[in-house]
C-alpha positions in Angstrom: 0.0 0.0 0.0 1.1 3.6 -0.8 1.2 5.7 2.4 1.9 9.3 3.5 1.5 11.3 6.7 -0.3 14.6 6.6 -2.2 17.3 8.4 -5.9 17.1 7.6 -7.3 20.6 6.8 -10.6 22.1 7.9 -13.5 22.3 5.4 -13.1 26.1 5.5 -9.5 25.9 4.4 -10.3 23.5 1.6 -13.1 25.8 0.5 -10.8 28.8 0.4 -8.1 27.0 -1.5 -10.8 25.4 -3.8 -12.0 29.0 -4.6 -8.4 30.0 -5.5 -8.2 26.9 -7.8 -11.5 27.8 -9.4 -10.3 31.4 -10.1 -7.1 30.0 -11.8 -8.5 27.0 -13.6 -8.7 28.6 -17.0 -5.7 31.0 -16.5 -2.9 28.4 -16.8 -3.2 25.5 -19.2 -1.7 22.1 -18.5 -2.3 22.1 -14.7 -3.7 19.1 -13.0 -5.5 20.9 -10.1 -5.9 19.2 -6.7 -9.6 18.5 -5.9 -10.9 20.4 -2.9 -11.8 17.1 -1.2 -8.3 15.8 -1.5 -6.4 18.8 -0.1 -4.0 18.1 2.7 -0.6 19.2 4.0 1.9 16.4 3.6 4.5 15.9 6.4 6.2 12.7 5.1 5.7 10.5 2.0 6.4 6.9 2.9 5.7 5.3 -0.6 4.9 1.6 -1.0 4.7 -0.2 2.3 3.9 -3.8 3.3 0.6 -3.9 5.1 2.2 -5.9 7.9 4.4 -2.9 8.8 1.5 -0.6 9.5 1.5 -1.3 13.3 5.2 -0.3 13.6 4.5 2.8 11.6 1.6 3.8 13.8 3.7 3.3 16.9 6.5 5.4 15.4 4.1 8.2 14.5 2.7 8.2 18.0 6.1 8.2 19.6 7.5 10.9 17.2 4.6 13.3 17.9 4.2 12.6 21.6 5.5 16.1 22.6 3.5 18.1 20.1 0.4 20.1 21.1 -2.4 21.4 18.9 -1.5 24.6 17.0 -3.0 27.2 14.8 -2.4 27.0 11.0 -3.2 29.5 8.3 -2.7 29.7 4.5 -1.0 32.8 3.1 0.4 33.6 -0.3 1.3 31.4 -3.2 4.4 30.1 -4.8 5.8 27.5 -7.2 8.4 24.7 -7.1 11.2 24.8 -8.2 11.1 28.3 -9.9 8.8 30.4 -12.1 10.9 29.5 -15.2 10.6 25.8 -14.5 7.5 25.5 -12.4 6.2 22.0 -11.7 4.0 22.6 -8.6 1.7 25.5 -7.7 1.2 25.9 -3.9 -0.3 28.0 -1.1 2.0 28.9 1.7 1.6 28.2 5.4 1.6 31.0 8.0 1.2 30.7 10.9 2.0 27.1 11.6 5.0 26.6 9.2 7.5 26.2 12.1 5.3 23.6 13.9 4.7 21.7 10.6 8.5 21.7 9.9 9.2 20.4 13.5 6.7 17.7 13.1 8.1 16.6 9.7 11.6 16.5 11.2 10.4 14.4 14.2 8.6 12.0 11.9 11.7 11.8 9.7 13.8 10.9 12.7 11.2 8.5 14.2 10.7 6.6 11.0 14.3 6.2 9.9 14.9 3.2 12.2 12.1 1.4 10.3 14.0 1.8 7.0 12.4 5.0 5.7 15.0 7.4 4.2 15.3 10.8 5.9 14.3 13.7 3.6 17.4 15.4 2.1 15.5 18.6 1.1 14.6 21.2 3.7 10.9 20.9 4.6 8.7 23.7 3.2 5.2 23.7 4.6 2.8 24.2 1.7 -0.6 23.1 0.3 -0.2 21.8 -3.2 -2.8 23.4 -5.5 -1.8 21.9 -8.8 0.9 20.1 -10.8 2.0 21.2 -14.2 1.8 18.4 -16.8 4.2 20.2 -19.1 6.3 23.5 -19.0 4.2 26.6 -19.5 5.4 30.1 -20.3 7.0 31.9 -17.4 4.7 34.9 -17.9 1.7 32.7 -17.1 3.3 31.6 -13.8 4.4 35.1 -12.9 0.8 36.3 -13.6 -0.6 33.6 -11.3 1.9 34.7 -8.5 1.0 38.3 -8.9 -2.8 37.7 -9.0 -2.8 35.5 -5.9 0.0 37.1 -3.8 -2.6 38.4 -1.2 -4.3 35.0 -0.8 -4.9 34.1 2.8 -7.2 32.3 5.1 -8.0 32.7 8.8 -6.5 30.1 11.1 -7.7 26.7 12.2 -6.6 24.5 15.1 -4.6 21.5 14.0 -5.3 18.7 16.5 -4.3 15.6 14.6 -1.9 14.0 12.2 -3.2 11.4 9.8 -1.7 8.4 8.1 -3.3 8.0 4.7 -3.4 5.3 2.1 -3.1 6.7 -1.5 -4.8 4.7 -4.2 -3.9 5.8 -7.7 -6.8 5.6 -10.1 -7.3 6.8 -13.7 -9.5 9.7 -12.3 -6.8 10.7 -9.7 -5.6 9.6 -6.3 -8.0 8.6 -3.6 -6.9 9.3 -0.1 -8.2 7.1 2.7 -7.4 7.8 6.4 -5.7 4.7 7.9 -4.7 6.1 11.4 -5.2 9.3 13.2 -2.9 10.6 15.9 -4.3 13.2 18.2 -1.9 15.9 19.4 
């Protein structure tokens, strides 16, 4: 099974991000936009995992996050990875809550390494993926998106749990099913 660990977002956050996606759907061609119902903030991607290892993974998640308390998270601004000239991912930024999200990602990285999961080499950047580009698009389109949505922001929401999801890839897109929830 294909697994990842993420922060589940409130319906209000998903609605605000979904409205941003709706505004941009026709402005940039070649983007596979994330469905509102599937929006989440990934802390760690585990990849293909044997079902028999799920118990150890759940224990490692609980132990890694034992010292964390609920925190406020908000969405603010937009950006792209890796750069406007070579954009592959369009995202909304996290503020407040970026530091807490990064600390959780680091704790999960450390807690899951003994189980054979590789530590992330890239610095964690808290973000909500809005869409992925299927092919390169003109840099002007990307810069226009960044300018139009630079003031995007939501209120805050209390994050009280971290969720282990199963990701099933289908022809109509990925389906995410919660497998385990760890309360903070």
